[in-house]
C-alpha positions as MATLAB code, in Angstrom:
seq = 'MSEATETAVAMDTGTEPEESWQLYANCLGVDPDLFFPERGASTKEAKSVCKACVVREDCLEYALENSEKFGIWGGLSERERRKLRRARAMARAAQANRSA';
ca = [
      63.007  198.242   71.718;
      61.249  195.139   73.019;
      58.234  193.567   71.299;
      56.034  194.576   74.240;
      57.232  198.181   73.981;
      56.576  198.216   70.242;
      53.050  196.955   70.927;
      52.455  199.792   73.390;
      53.896  202.397   71.056;
      51.801  201.123   68.151;
      48.645  201.185   70.267;
      45.909  203.261   68.631;
      45.258  206.475   70.532;
      41.792  207.773   69.965;
      40.383  206.454   66.723;
      38.198  203.989   68.593;
      35.794  205.618   71.088;
      36.411  202.956   73.725;
      40.122  203.803   73.685;
      39.811  207.604   73.839;
      40.875  207.404   77.498;
      44.446  207.004   76.223;
      44.492  210.673   75.250;
      44.224  211.605   78.945;
      46.803  209.173   80.317;
      49.691  210.489   82.431;
      52.018  208.233   80.461;
      51.266  209.932   77.158;
      54.624  211.200   75.941;
      56.605  209.267   78.564;
      59.250  206.820   77.309;
      57.364  203.504   76.911;
      60.432  201.559   78.048;
      59.698  202.840   81.566;
      56.523  200.708   81.588;
      58.260  197.588   80.268;
      61.195  197.105   82.645;
      63.601  194.222   82.280;
      62.826  191.181   84.421;
      63.682  191.946   88.049;
      64.019  195.701   87.483;
      62.080  198.179   89.588;
      58.542  199.126   88.607;
      58.366  201.918   91.165;
      58.890  204.815   88.739;
      56.294  203.533   86.254;
      53.774  202.944   89.021;
      54.340  206.477   90.303;
      53.282  207.827   86.886;
      50.127  205.704   87.087;
      49.322  206.525   90.692;
      47.669  209.907   90.070;
      46.426  209.145   86.547;
      42.773  209.971   85.964;
      42.367  207.056   83.541;
      44.235  204.438   85.584;
      41.170  202.214   85.922;
      40.415  202.429   82.191;
      44.005  201.455   81.455;
      43.859  198.519   83.847;
      40.573  197.273   82.378;
      42.020  197.602   78.868;
      44.986  195.443   79.895;
      42.755  192.843   81.530;
      40.303  192.704   78.625;
      43.126  192.393   76.095;
      45.203  189.944   78.132;
      48.263  192.198   78.158;
      51.026  189.972   79.421;
      53.832  192.498   79.641;
      54.439  195.829   81.299;
      52.779  198.102   83.802;
      49.150  198.857   82.956;
      46.849  200.767   85.265;
      49.577  200.774   87.886;
      49.808  196.973   88.097;
      52.535  194.587   87.007;
      51.933  191.388   85.071;
      51.980  189.387   88.318;
      49.543  191.760   90.016;
      47.152  191.584   87.037;
      47.245  187.773   87.068;
      46.395  187.824   90.772;
      43.511  190.247   90.123;
      42.190  188.076   87.254;
      42.233  185.015   89.520;
      40.455  186.889   92.319;
      37.773  188.133   89.916;
      37.306  184.626   88.476;
      36.923  183.195   91.974;
      34.397  185.899   92.864;
      32.380  185.143   89.701;
      32.452  181.415   90.486;
      31.312  182.043   94.070;
      28.502  184.291   92.800;
      27.434  181.634   90.299;
      27.372  179.010   93.056;
      25.185  181.233   95.238;
      22.809  181.867   92.341;
      22.509  178.184   91.475;
];
């Protein structure tokens, strides 16, 4: 089991109120290795689990707030999350420039 998978498996599920969303995740009970594919492997199956998940946005925000660098979180890969972080940072900078 990879370090990233162990991190996901060890993740607290419900003792902290802000993480209670994990109890409703479609991935609960699914093999965590699915969400941490080897480099170059398909992410399609993991993303299909996320696609209809009612807590997908909570999961994505958790990953962004905690700088998760590995795996599929909220239906996005590491690369997709980096792109989203950059876009949000640029939007914040543009907003700050307009406010100044």
